[in-house]
VEXDO-148813 format. One line per field, with one value per residue: residue number from 0; residue in one letter; chain; y, x, z negated of N, C-alpha, C, O in turn. Coordinates in nm, 3 decimals. Layout:
// VEXDO-148813
bavex: (NUM:...)
mivex: (a:...)
voro: (A:...)
n_v: (Y:...)
n_u: (X:...)
n_w: (Z:...)
ca_v: (Y:...)
ca_u: (X:...)
ca_w: (Z:...)
c_v: (Y:...)
c_u: (X:...)
c_w: (Z:...)
o_v: (Y:...)
o_u: (X:...)
o_w: (Z:...)
***
This chain:
// VEXDO-148813
bavex: (0:1:2:3:4:5:6:7:8:9:10:11:12:13:14:15:16:17:18:19:20:21:22:23:24:25:26:27:28:29:30:31:32:33:34:35:36:37:38:39:40:41:42:43:44:45:46:47:48:49:50:51:52:53:54:55:56:57:58:59:60:61:62:63:64:65:66:67:68:69:70:71:72:73:74:75:76:77:78:79:80:81:82:83:84:85:86:87)
mivex: (m:t:t:t:h:t:p:g:p:w:r:y:v:l:g:w:p:p:e:y:q:v:l:g:d:d:d:r:t:v:t:a:r:t:y:s:e:d:d:a:r:l:i:a:q:a:p:q:m:l:a:a:l:k:q:l:e:r:e:g:n:w:t:c:t:h:r:e:g:t:c:k:y:c:d:a:r:a:a:i:a:e:a:e:r:g:t:p)
voro: (A:A:A:A:A:A:A:A:A:A:A:A:A:A:A:A:A:A:A:A:A:A:A:A:A:A:A:A:A:A:A:A:A:A:A:A:A:A:A:A:A:A:A:A:A:A:A:A:A:A:A:A:A:A:A:A:A:A:A:A:A:A:A:A:A:A:A:A:A:A:A:A:A:A:A:A:A:A:A:A:A:A:A:A:A:A:A:A)
n_v: (11.853:11.712:11.731:11.662:11.577:11.562:11.244:11.149:10.995:11.316:11.473:11.683:11.845:11.998:12.186:12.297:12.605:12.725:12.630:12.499:12.208:12.056:11.732:11.497:11.162:11.022:11.118:11.292:11.477:11.807:11.963:12.199:12.496:12.664:12.904:12.864:12.639:12.565:12.621:12.439:12.198:12.204:12.213:11.967:11.794:11.812:11.612:11.407:11.549:11.622:11.367:11.281:11.467:11.399:11.137:11.181:11.320:11.120:10.941:11.083:11.270:11.523:11.735:12.054:12.357:12.611:12.953:13.024:13.000:12.998:12.754:12.463:12.229:12.316:12.475:12.281:12.120:12.307:12.343:12.092:12.092:12.308:12.209:12.004:12.123:12.128:11.858:11.612)
n_u: (12.548:12.826:13.172:13.445:13.782:14.062:14.195:14.473:14.799:14.952:15.171:15.440:15.551:15.781:15.646:15.545:15.437:15.728:15.638:15.531:15.344:15.091:15.002:14.733:14.653:14.625:14.809:14.735:14.542:14.550:14.595:14.683:14.868:15.177:15.443:15.633:15.850:15.857:15.593:15.457:15.552:15.446:15.167:15.138:15.164:14.929:14.707:14.826:14.886:14.630:14.521:14.691:14.632:14.363:14.394:14.539:14.341:14.147:14.284:14.352:14.265:14.087:13.972:13.856:13.840:13.907:13.929:13.849:14.113:14.318:14.407:14.582:14.450:14.193:14.261:14.363:14.138:13.971:14.114:14.084:13.805:13.776:13.915:13.748:13.508:13.162:13.134:12.943)
n_w: (-10.741:-10.585:-10.567:-10.353:-10.291:-10.065:-10.065:-10.273:-10.248:-10.185:-9.951:-9.841:-9.543:-9.318:-9.075:-8.746:-8.613:-8.799:-9.097:-9.409:-9.437:-9.622:-9.648:-9.641:-9.763:-9.528:-9.355:-9.155:-9.222:-9.299:-9.593:-9.693:-9.606:-9.609:-9.639:-9.823:-9.967:-10.236:-10.318:-10.154:-10.257:-10.516:-10.464:-10.335:-10.547:-10.685:-10.692:-10.852:-11.087:-11.177:-11.222:-11.428:-11.633:-11.679:-11.772:-12.009:-12.148:-12.178:-12.343:-12.570:-12.871:-12.817:-12.966:-13.009:-13.171:-13.140:-13.029:-12.689:-12.455:-12.636:-12.705:-12.620:-12.547:-12.483:-12.265:-12.090:-12.054:-11.930:-11.694:-11.573:-11.538:-11.361:-11.139:-11.070:-11.016:-10.987:-10.994:-11.148)
ca_v: (11.864:11.644:11.777:11.563:11.631:11.467:11.151:11.151:11.099:11.414:11.499:11.802:11.837:12.123:12.174:12.399:12.695:12.695:12.642:12.371:12.156:11.953:11.633:11.399:11.025:10.968:11.187:11.377:11.582:11.914:12.018:12.335:12.546:12.771:12.928:12.841:12.497:12.547:12.614:12.313:12.090:12.213:12.173:11.824:11.719:11.837:11.492:11.338:11.629:11.608:11.231:11.276:11.540:11.321:11.024:11.234:11.352:10.992:10.873:11.166:11.330:11.662:11.818:12.191:12.453:12.740:13.047:12.992:13.062:12.992:12.614:12.389:12.132:12.392:12.515:12.162:12.081:12.406:12.315:11.975:12.135:12.391:12.122:11.918:12.204:12.071:11.715:11.591)
ca_u: (12.643:12.951:13.280:13.549:13.904:14.136:14.261:14.618:14.898:14.979:15.312:15.456:15.649:15.805:15.579:15.571:15.550:15.793:15.558:15.516:15.208:15.064:14.921:14.660:14.705:14.620:14.916:14.680:14.463:14.631:14.521:14.732:14.983:15.247:15.580:15.719:15.867:15.818:15.447:15.417:15.584:15.349:15.036:15.141:15.155:14.800:14.632:14.890:14.872:14.491:14.506:14.764:14.553:14.243:14.439:14.568:14.214:14.084:14.361:14.375:14.155:14.092:13.874:13.908:13.747:13.971:13.875:13.891:14.237:14.419:14.433:14.630:14.349:14.088:14.316:14.372:14.000:13.924:14.180:14.016:13.671:13.790:13.955:13.635:13.386:13.050:13.124:12.865)
ca_w: (-10.633:-10.609:-10.481:-10.328:-10.230:-9.986:-10.157:-10.283:-10.272:-10.081:-9.929:-9.758:-9.435:-9.247:-8.947:-8.645:-8.635:-8.927:-9.218:-9.475:-9.435:-9.722:-9.579:-9.720:-9.759:-9.391:-9.282:-9.050:-9.283:-9.358:-9.706:-9.719:-9.529:-9.680:-9.594:-9.938:-10.001:-10.376:-10.323:-10.092:-10.352:-10.625:-10.411:-10.306:-10.672:-10.749:-10.730:-10.965:-11.208:-11.222:-11.277:-11.556:-11.732:-11.712:-11.852:-12.143:-12.213:-12.216:-12.448:-12.687:-12.944:-12.772:-13.037:-13.012:-13.231:-13.124:-12.932:-12.554:-12.415:-12.742:-12.737:-12.503:-12.507:-12.414:-12.136:-12.005:-12.020:-11.833:-11.566:-11.516:-11.495:-11.241:-11.028:-11.035:-11.019:-10.914:-11.022:-11.271)
c_v: (11.794:11.697:11.664:11.634:11.522:11.375:11.168:11.014:11.195:11.427:11.624:11.780:11.977:12.106:12.282:12.472:12.675:12.730:12.503:12.332:12.048:11.859:11.539:11.260:10.963:11.027:11.270:11.495:11.684:11.976:12.160:12.366:12.660:12.787:12.898:12.690:12.471:12.537:12.482:12.196:12.087:12.167:12.023:11.739:11.732:11.709:11.417:11.416:11.619:11.471:11.221:11.349:11.460:11.201:11.068:11.266:11.224:10.930:10.953:11.211:11.480:11.744:11.956:12.283:12.594:12.828:13.010:13.069:13.058:12.849:12.539:12.286:12.200:12.433:12.397:12.118:12.178:12.383:12.195:12.016:12.219:12.308:12.037:11.993:12.143:11.923:11.696:11.524)
c_u: (12.772:13.056:13.380:13.670:13.969:14.211:14.413:14.672:14.908:15.129:15.323:15.566:15.667:15.747:15.623:15.443:15.607:15.707:15.550:15.369:15.197:14.963:14.853:14.716:14.702:14.729:14.865:14.604:14.554:14.548:14.563:14.848:15.046:15.386:15.681:15.728:15.827:15.667:15.398:15.439:15.481:15.210:15.031:15.127:15.019:14.722:14.693:14.876:14.730:14.470:14.575:14.687:14.431:14.279:14.471:14.439:14.144:14.153:14.372:14.248:14.159:13.981:13.932:13.801:13.804:13.895:13.930:14.019:14.346:14.460:14.475:14.527:14.235:14.135:14.321:14.232:13.942:13.987:14.116:13.881:13.679:13.827:13.839:13.503:13.279:13.034:13.047:12.946)
c_w: (-10.673:-10.513:-10.465:-10.270:-10.147:-10.081:-10.157:-10.255:-10.153:-10.067:-9.844:-9.655:-9.378:-9.107:-8.850:-8.617:-8.775:-9.047:-9.279:-9.472:-9.542:-9.659:-9.677:-9.700:-9.620:-9.301:-9.164:-9.107:-9.349:-9.469:-9.739:-9.626:-9.609:-9.620:-9.704:-9.967:-10.145:-10.390:-10.265:-10.187:-10.465:-10.579:-10.388:-10.431:-10.740:-10.783:-10.848:-11.094:-11.264:-11.286:-11.413:-11.665:-11.776:-11.799:-11.995:-12.219:-12.261:-12.337:-12.578:-12.755:-12.917:-12.835:-13.052:-13.070:-13.221:-13.024:-12.793:-12.519:-12.520:-12.775:-12.611:-12.456:-12.433:-12.274:-12.040:-11.961:-11.916:-11.696:-11.497:-11.461:-11.368:-11.120:-10.979:-11.034:-10.931:-10.937:-11.151:-11.380)
o_v: (11.814:11.707:11.580:11.740:11.404:11.422:11.196:10.921:11.160:11.395:11.666:11.706:12.063:12.021:12.348:12.405:12.614:12.844:12.402:12.413:11.960:11.899:11.506:11.242:10.862:10.991:11.315:11.602:11.652:12.035:12.234:12.277:12.742:12.695:12.907:12.624:12.366:12.453:12.420:12.106:11.980:12.090:11.958:11.624:11.669:11.699:11.369:11.357:11.608:11.460:11.158:11.300:11.454:11.165:11.001:11.241:11.221:10.873:10.896:11.193:11.554:11.813:11.973:12.287:12.687:12.781:12.970:13.188:13.108:12.828:12.552:12.258:12.148:12.426:12.410:12.084:12.135:12.400:12.197:11.978:12.202:12.332:12.002:11.933:12.111:11.866:11.756:11.499)
o_u: (12.823:13.032:13.397:13.658:13.934:14.283:14.473:14.593:14.878:15.205:15.226:15.662:15.580:15.793:15.724:15.341:15.542:15.704:15.562:15.281:15.283:14.854:14.908:14.815:14.768:14.739:14.945:14.602:14.626:14.443:14.490:14.915:14.975:15.439:15.802:15.627:15.771:15.617:15.307:15.355:15.434:15.144:14.930:15.084:14.995:14.673:14.620:14.857:14.712:14.408:14.521:14.678:14.398:14.204:14.433:14.430:14.089:14.087:14.397:14.137:14.227:13.906:14.043:13.687:13.753:13.811:14.046:14.031:14.456:14.541:14.410:14.518:14.185:14.059:14.289:14.211:13.870:13.921:14.097:13.845:13.598:13.777:13.831:13.397:13.303:12.929:13.081:12.895)
o_w: (-10.783:-10.393:-10.554:-10.209:-10.157:-10.168:-10.054:-10.239:-10.039:-10.159:-9.782:-9.679:-9.389:-9.031:-8.869:-8.599:-8.860:-9.094:-9.209:-9.501:-9.552:-9.621:-9.782:-9.629:-9.597:-9.184:-9.082:-9.047:-9.443:-9.444:-9.804:-9.574:-9.668:-9.558:-9.682:-9.988:-10.176:-10.465:-10.319:-10.197:-10.504:-10.649:-10.419:-10.424:-10.843:-10.895:-10.935:-11.200:-11.385:-11.392:-11.504:-11.778:-11.894:-11.889:-12.091:-12.339:-12.371:-12.423:-12.684:-12.703:-12.987:-12.766:-13.101:-13.023:-13.285:-12.948:-12.782:-12.549:-12.497:-12.866:-12.507:-12.336:-12.333:-12.178:-11.922:-11.844:-11.825:-11.594:-11.375:-11.349:-11.278:-11.010:-10.861:-11.049:-10.815:-10.903:-11.253:-11.489)
***
């Protein structure tokens, strides 16, 4: 199974009724709605954050022999896996 997400970049706008909408790259696809501007800003950055983590993983030596939850590399790798769940 392959999962896909709305392509980035995403941006947020104040919509109506008063709520923040996170829009996909086509400016029509609403990927999220929230009443919090801080949450909207964070959600809108998700595609860039995922891309940055994947780039760091490609460039670095992320060998981890620590117990799960005790290593920043394990945590980052788990975040990538969760974001891409279902992607081979």
